[in-house]
Structures are given as structure tokens and as C-alpha cells.
C-alpha positions in Angstrom: -16.0 12.4 33.8 -12.8 13.3 32.1 -12.7 12.9 28.3 -10.4 10.2 26.8 -7.1 11.6 25.8 -5.8 8.5 24.0 -6.7 7.8 20.4 -9.2 5.0 19.7 -7.8 1.4 19.5 -5.9 0.8 16.3 -5.3 4.5 15.4 -2.5 6.7 16.5 -1.4 10.3 17.0 1.5 11.3 14.7 4.2 13.3 16.5 6.2 16.0 14.7 9.3 13.9 14.1 7.3 11.2 12.3 5.2 13.7 10.5 8.4 15.2 8.9 9.5 11.8 7.8 6.0 11.1 6.4 6.0 14.3 4.5 9.4 13.6 3.0 8.4 10.0 1.9 5.2 11.3 0.4 7.1 13.9 -1.6 9.6 11.3 -2.9 6.7 9.0 -3.9 4.8 11.8 -5.7 7.8 13.2 -7.5 9.0 9.7 -8.7 5.5 8.7 -9.8 5.0 11.9 -11.6 8.2 11.3 -13.5 6.6 8.1 -14.8 3.5 10.0 -16.0 1.1 9.3 -13.2 -1.4 12.0 -12.3 -2.7 12.7 -8.8 -6.4 12.3 -8.0 -8.5 12.2 -4.9 -11.6 10.2 -3.9 -14.0 10.5 -0.9 -13.2 8.6 2.3 -16.7 7.1 2.2 -18.4 5.0 -0.5 -21.8 3.5 -1.0 -22.0 0.3 1.1 -23.1 -1.7 -2.0 -19.8 -0.8 -3.8 -17.7 -1.9 -0.9 -19.7 -5.1 -0.3 -19.8 -6.5 -3.9 -17.8 -9.7 -3.1 -14.6 -8.4 -4.7 -12.7 -7.3 -1.6 -12.1 -10.7 -0.1 -11.6 -10.7 3.7 -11.5 -6.9 3.8 -15.3 -6.8 3.3 -15.6 -8.3 6.8 -13.6 -5.3 8.1 -15.7 -2.4 6.8 -16.4 0.5 9.2 -20.1 1.0 8.3 -21.9 4.3 8.6 -25.4 4.7 9.9 -28.0 6.5 7.9 -28.6 10.0 9.1 -31.5 12.1 10.3 -35.0 11.0 9.2 -33.5 8.2 7.1 -32.4 6.4 10.3 -35.4 4.5 11.6 -34.1 2.2 14.3 -37.5 1.4 15.7 -38.6 -0.3 12.4 -35.2 -1.6 11.2 -35.0 -5.4 10.7 -31.8 -5.8 8.7 -28.4 -4.1 8.5 -29.5 -2.6 5.1 -32.2 -0.7 6.9 -29.7 1.3 9.0 -26.5 1.4 6.9 -26.0 3.1 3.6 -22.3 4.1 3.5 -18.9 2.6 4.6 -15.4 3.9 5.1 -13.2 2.8 2.2 -11.0 -0.2 3.0 -8.7 0.4 0.1 -8.2 2.8 -2.8 -8.9 0.4 -5.7 -12.7 0.2 -5.4 -13.0 4.0 -5.1 -10.7 4.4 -8.2 -12.9 2.1 -10.3 -16.0 4.1 -9.3 -14.1 7.4 -10.0 -13.0 6.2 -13.4 -16.5 5.0 -14.3 -17.9 8.4 -13.4 -15.2 10.5 -15.0 -13.7 8.5 -17.9 -15.0 11.0 -20.5 -12.8 13.6 -19.0 -9.7 11.5 -18.6 -6.9 10.4 -21.1 -6.7 6.9 -22.3 -4.9 5.1 -21.0 -5.2 6.8 -17.6 -2.3 6.6 -15.1 -3.6 7.5 -11.7 -1.7 8.3 -8.5 -3.8 8.3 -5.3 -2.6 8.7 -1.7 -5.1 8.7 1.2 -6.2 7.1 4.5 -8.3 3.9 4.5 -10.0 2.1 7.3 -10.3 -1.5 8.3 -11.7 -3.0 11.6 -8.6 -5.2 11.8 -6.7 -6.6 14.7 -3.9 -4.0 15.3 -0.3 -5.3 15.3 3.2 -4.1 14.3 2.9 -2.0 11.2 -0.9 -2.5 10.9 -3.5 0.0 12.1 -7.2 0.5 11.7 -6.6 3.8 10.0 -3.6 3.9 7.6 -2.2 5.6 4.6 -2.3 3.9 1.2 -0.3 4.9 -1.8 -1.5 3.5 -5.1 -0.6 3.8 -8.7 -2.9 2.4 -11.4 -3.0 2.2 -15.2 -6.5 2.0 -16.6 -7.2 1.2 -20.2 -3.9 -0.6 -21.0 -4.4 -4.2 -21.9 -0.8 -5.1 -22.6 1.9 -6.0 -20.1 3.4 -2.5 -20.5 1.1 -1.7 -17.5 2.8 -4.3 -15.3 6.3 -3.3 -16.4 5.7 0.4 -15.7 4.1 -0.2 -12.4 6.9 -2.5 -11.2 9.6 -0.1 -12.4 7.9 3.0 -10.9 7.4 1.3 -7.5 10.9 -0.2 -7.3 12.5 3.1 -8.4 10.7 4.8 -5.6 11.8 2.3 -3.0 15.4 2.6 -4.3 15.3 6.4 -3.8 14.2 5.8 -0.2 17.4 3.8 0.4 15.9 0.2 0.2 18.1 -2.5 -1.2 18.0 -6.3 -1.6 14.3 -6.5 -1.5 12.1 -8.7 -3.6 9.2 -8.3 -6.0 7.4 -11.6 -5.9 5.3 -12.2 -9.0 2.6 -14.8 -10.0 -0.5 -15.0 -12.3 -4.0 -15.8 -11.2 -4.5 -17.8 -14.4 -1.4 -19.9 -13.4 -3.0 -20.5 -10.0 -6.2 -21.7 -11.7 -4.3 -23.9 -14.2 -2.4 -25.6 -11.4 -5.6 -26.3 -9.5 -7.4 -27.6 -12.7 -4.5 -29.8 -13.6 -4.6 -31.3 -10.0 -8.3 -32.2 -10.3 -9.9 -29.5 -8.1 -13.4 -28.4 -9.1 -13.5 -24.8 -10.4 -16.0 -23.8 -7.7 -13.5 -24.9 -5.0 -10.6 -22.8 -6.3 -11.1 -19.9 -3.8 -11.1 -22.4 -0.9 -7.9 -24.0 -2.2 -6.2 -20.7 -2.7 -7.0 -19.5 0.8 -5.2 -22.5 2.2 -2.3 -22.2 -0.3 -1.9 -18.6 0.9 -0.7 -19.9 4.2 2.2 -21.8 2.7 4.9 -19.4 4.1 3.5 -19.9 7.6 2.5 -23.6 7.7 4.7 -25.1 4.9 3.8 -27.9 2.4 2.8 -30.4 5.1 0.5 -27.9 6.8 -1.2 -27.0 3.4 -1.7 -30.7 2.7 -3.2 -31.3 6.1 -5.7 -28.3 5.8 -6.7 -29.4 2.2 -7.4 -32.9 3.5 -9.4 -31.5 6.4 -11.4 -29.5 4.0 -12.5 -32.7 2.2 -10.4 -32.5 -1.0 -9.4 -35.8 -2.6 -6.0 -37.1 -1.6 -5.0 -37.7 -5.2 -5.6 -34.1 -6.1 -3.7 -32.8 -3.0 -0.7 -35.0 -3.8 -0.7 -34.0 -7.5 -1.1 -30.3 -6.5 1.7 -30.2 -3.9 4.1 -32.1 -6.2 4.0 -29.1 -8.5 5.3 -26.9 -5.7 8.0 -29.3 -4.7 9.3 -29.4 -8.2 9.3 -25.6 -8.4 11.6 -25.3 -5.4 14.8 -23.6 -6.6 13.1 -22.3 -9.7 12.8 -18.7 -8.5 13.8 -17.1 -11.8 10.5 -16.3 -13.7 11.6 -17.8 -17.0 12.7 -21.1 -15.3 9.6 -21.5 -13.1 7.2 -20.6 -15.9 8.9 -22.8 -18.4 8.6 -25.8 -16.0 4.8 -25.1 -15.5 4.2 -24.6 -19.2 5.7 -28.1 -19.9 4.0 -29.8 -17.0 0.6 -28.3 -17.2 0.3 -28.5 -21.0 -3.1 -27.5 -22.3 -4.2 -26.4 -18.9 -2.0 -23.3 -19.2 -2.4 -20.9 -22.1 0.9 -20.3 -23.8 0.1 -16.6 -23.9 0.0 -16.4 -20.1 3.5 -17.9 -19.6 5.0 -15.8 -22.4 3.4 -12.7 -20.9 5.0 -13.3 -17.5 8.4 -14.0 -19.1 8.2 -10.7 -21.1 7.4 -8.7 -17.9 10.4 -10.3 -16.1 12.8 -9.7 -19.0 11.9 -6.1 -19.4 12.0 -5.3 -15.7 15.3 -7.0 -15.2 16.8 -5.2 -18.2 15.8 -1.7 -17.2 15.4 -1.6 -13.4 17.0 1.3 -11.5 16.9 -0.2 -8.0 18.7 -3.1 -6.3 16.0 -5.8 -6.0 15.2 -9.3 -7.3 12.2 -10.3 -9.3 11.1 -13.7 -8.0 8.5 -16.2 -9.3 6.4 -17.3 -6.4 3.7 -19.9 -7.4 2.2 -19.7 -3.8 1.4 -16.0 -4.1 -2.3 -15.6 -4.1 -3.2 -12.0 -3.0 -6.4 -11.9 -0.9 -8.6 -9.7 -3.2 -10.8 -11.8 -5.4 -11.0 -9.0 -8.0 -7.5 -9.9 -9.4 -7.7 -11.5 -12.9 -4.1 -11.8 -14.1 -0.6 -10.8 -12.9 -0.2 -10.3 -9.2 2.9 -9.1 -7.3 4.1 -8.3 -3.8 7.0 -6.4 -2.2 9.0 -8.6 0.3 11.4 -6.8 2.6 13.8 -9.0 4.6 13.9 -6.3 7.4 10.1 -6.5 7.9 9.6 -10.2 7.4 6.4 -9.8 5.4 4.7 -7.9 2.6 5.3 -4.2 2.3 2.9 -3.7 -0.6 1.4 -5.4 -3.6 -1.0 -5.3 -6.5 -2.0 -6.8 -9.7 -4.4 -6.8 -12.7 -8.1 -6.4 -12.1 -9.7 -6.2 -15.6 -13.3 -6.9 -14.6 -13.9 -4.4 -11.8 -14.8 -1.3 -13.8 -17.2 -3.3 -16.0 -19.3 -3.9 -12.9 -19.9 -0.1 -12.8 -20.3 0.5 -16.5 -21.0 -2.8 -18.2 -18.0 -2.1 -20.5 -14.7 -4.0 -20.2 -11.8 -1.8 -19.2 -8.3 -3.3 -18.5 -6.8 -2.2 -15.2 -3.7 -2.9 -13.2 -2.3 -1.3 -10.0 0.4 -1.4 -7.4 0.2 -0.2 -3.8 3.2 0.6 -1.5 2.7 -0.3 2.1 3.3 3.3 3.3 2.9 2.7 7.0 5.3 -0.3 7.0 7.8 1.7 5.0 7.6 4.5 7.6 8.1 2.0 10.3 11.2 0.5 8.7 12.8 3.9 8.0 12.1 5.0 11.6 13.6 1.8 13.1 16.7 2.3 10.8 17.2 5.9 12.1 16.7 7.3 8.7 17.8 10.9 8.4 16.0 13.2 5.9 18.5 14.5 3.4 18.7 18.1 2.4 16.7 19.5 5.3 16.9 23.3 5.8 19.3 24.5 8.6 17.3 24.9 11.8 17.8 28.0 13.9 16.0 28.9 17.2 15.6 32.4 18.7 14.9 32.4 22.4 13.6 35.7 23.6 13.4 36.7 27.2 9.8 37.3 28.4 10.4 41.0 29.3 12.3 41.8 26.1 11.2 45.3 25.0 8.7 45.6 22.1 10.9 48.0 20.1 13.7 45.5 20.0 11.4 42.5 19.3 10.6 43.8 15.9 14.3 43.8 15.0 14.7 40.2 16.1 11.6 39.1 14.0 12.9 41.1 11.0 16.2 39.2 11.3 14.3 35.9 11.5 12.4 36.9 8.3 15.7 37.5 6.5 17.0 34.1 7.5 13.8 32.4 6.4 14.1 34.2 3.0 17.6 32.7 2.7 16.2 29.2 3.2 16.8 28.6 6.9 14.1 27.3 9.2 13.8 29.8 12.1 11.8 29.2 15.3 11.0 32.4 17.3 9.8 31.5 20.9 9.8 33.0 24.4 12.4 31.7 26.8 11.1 29.3 29.4 12.0 29.4 33.1 13.8 26.1 32.7 16.0 27.3 29.8 18.4 24.4 30.0 15.6 21.8 29.4 14.1 24.0 26.6 17.5 24.1 24.8 17.9 20.4 25.2 14.5 19.7 23.6 15.3 22.1 20.7 18.6 20.4 20.1 16.9 17.0 20.0 14.5 18.4 17.4 17.5 19.4 15.2 18.0 23.0 16.1 21.8 23.2 16.0 22.0 27.0 16.4 20.2 28.6 19.3 20.4 32.4 19.8 19.3 34.0 23.0 18.0 37.6 23.4 18.0 39.2 26.9 16.7 42.6 28.1 20.0 44.3 28.9 
């Protein structure tokens, strides 16, 4: 039986043209983030299954690619539970591995520590446009900074990067987990039901206010609480400026919302708007939830009108590292949706700026060896001068070969015949 030549479902081969674009985007990301003081690190692609399944990853914990024990440790004949056969899992994001990394290496790291991490992650998700089961993530995180300087730097670094890639008129939507909780408490929802309420609220952009109301009612919540809750969102319509929206909530929620929380969010918005280097809007979105339950404070998302959905996000997760060490370490991060950015740039026909001039040397198959060295020496001189030179044998169908080379960006094609 012939071997399967297609990649497994949800994963893909990357052809040369896309790989060039990916390399360019990765370089822009790294250079920009380094200019903000972020330091590259790397973590393994696998983590202990207990780290990945600690009830902090939300729905992603249902999507883990789990790894069987190996050799003598794998005893299928006596196994009774999944724990008997599984010990590792493929990482589903870069945040949990970063928390473990910092916990293990903090004595050798500066404080605060600004980390840059790029790498593949794996989720057993349903593949769709811009979503794969293996995909690149690009994260920046600041560990050990409790003030809102972390959020400000993360938003500015991320938006500056997107601006350098040519994106304009996008949005950074921002909210606060403590605002979400204050709104729920004010409306009369029990604290133990917050997660269930937020899961339904997260569907607001798809099903609207009426749909959220219907689902909350179906879930058994009191009608009075639902009406009071949704009235807040109705009154927030048109209050997209952070200062305006937060001021309304501060007045309406009263003691339910700590004044420090609202002032903190207003400070972030004021600083970002005063110093931003890209063309984007910072929008207050009280329906923004973010699926990860490890978020403790500010949360944000990138909204691109061209994509019609999120192209990255992040927030503050002050309690995660303490689960490894027992010590409280403030932490905040922002992740660019790398695969979706690549998709958008490809669909826009993005051309990589500043590429080296590409030259091809086509050499006839019976070209004499003593002359071949002269051609290769000439190619070496051109490469030293900064040109990209391809030296290949001439095919029988030379016309088709030249067409393919021209499509790949080789604007100068030299031919060498045995004459």
C-alpha cells in the first residue's frame, strides 16, 4: 500500500513562497519586540500532562494532543484510567510553558523579565479558515511587573509591530476580568456561576443581546438578574472610548467595582493613545471575556476588519506562576495571531520589501567542467555583492523552467551553452 502523501488533517505543508513571507514577518516581529527590551527564549513542545490539565486553560484543555508513556512504563494490559497511559501532552499555548520556565529559571533571570517566545503549538481543534491543529504562536510577556506599565508596553509593542507589517484601522479591544465580575455581582449572579455566565456572554457578537438573554434563561438564571445584567450592556452602547465606558460603570456599579480598577484601565488607555505609533483604535468592550480562566485582570484582543474576528489577544494572569512556586508573581502577556496575520498578508498580495535581487544561471547539461567553475565563481561574486543567485542545470522544457523561475521572482535569467 502506498504511503499517504498529504499532511494529516488540520496541518499543512508550507511552500517556499509562504515560507519567505513567514520568515520576513518573524524577523519584523523579533526586531520590533527586541527594540522594546524583550528577550527571546524557547521552551519544549511537550509538557507534563498535569501542567496542561490544571483547569486554567479553559476549553483548550479539551483539545490537548496527549502522549502515551513509553517503553516499560506503558502497560496497556493493566491500565484502567487515562492517567495510567498518559504522562505528557503537546503544548496548546506558550503561556503555561512560560510560567513553568520562569518558575524553574527565575534565579537566573532579570526582574522584571520581558520574554519573547515564538513556536508551534498543537490543539485537536476543528480546522477552519486561519485555524489549524499545528500553528505558530508569537508571545511577549512581562513577568514581575505589577503596575499597568506592563499592559501599556505590551499593547504598544504589539501595535507597533502590526503597523510595521502595513496593518491600519484595526482595533485593540480591552476589558477587565474584575469589571466582568463586578457587573455579574451587581446583577445578582452567584459567584460560583460567573464562569457559566461569561461563557454565554462571550457569544454576544454572534447571537446578540436577545440570544444571550435566551441562553441565560435556559441555563436557569433568574429573570431579574438577566434583565439587570443586559441593561448594563444596552446602556454601554456607543461608549466605546475607555474613559467614557469605565466612568459609566464606576457610577452605576458603585461599591461593586473597586475605584482602582477603573482608574487603572483609564490610565492604560490614556498612555497608549498618547504614545501609539500605529493607526488603530483602543476600544472598551465590556463583552470581551477571553476563554482562558487564568486571566485575573486586564484582557485585550486584536480585531481586524479584514478577517472578521480576533487576530490575537492576551491579558494579565497574576496567579499562574504561584501554582508552580507558591509565590505570587505578577504576569501579563500578549499573543499575535501569527497564522491569521500570514493569511491576511497573503490574501492582500503583500510583497516583501527590500528583497535581494534574484538571478538565475541556467547551465546546459553537457557544459564542460572547466567552464563550469568559471560560471560558479561568477555566481559567488554576485552573492558576495548581495544578490541571490540560483545555479541549476537547464531542463529539456526550458521555456516552462524559465516561466517558473520568473514566477518565483527571478527577473534576470542567464543561459550558458556548450558552444
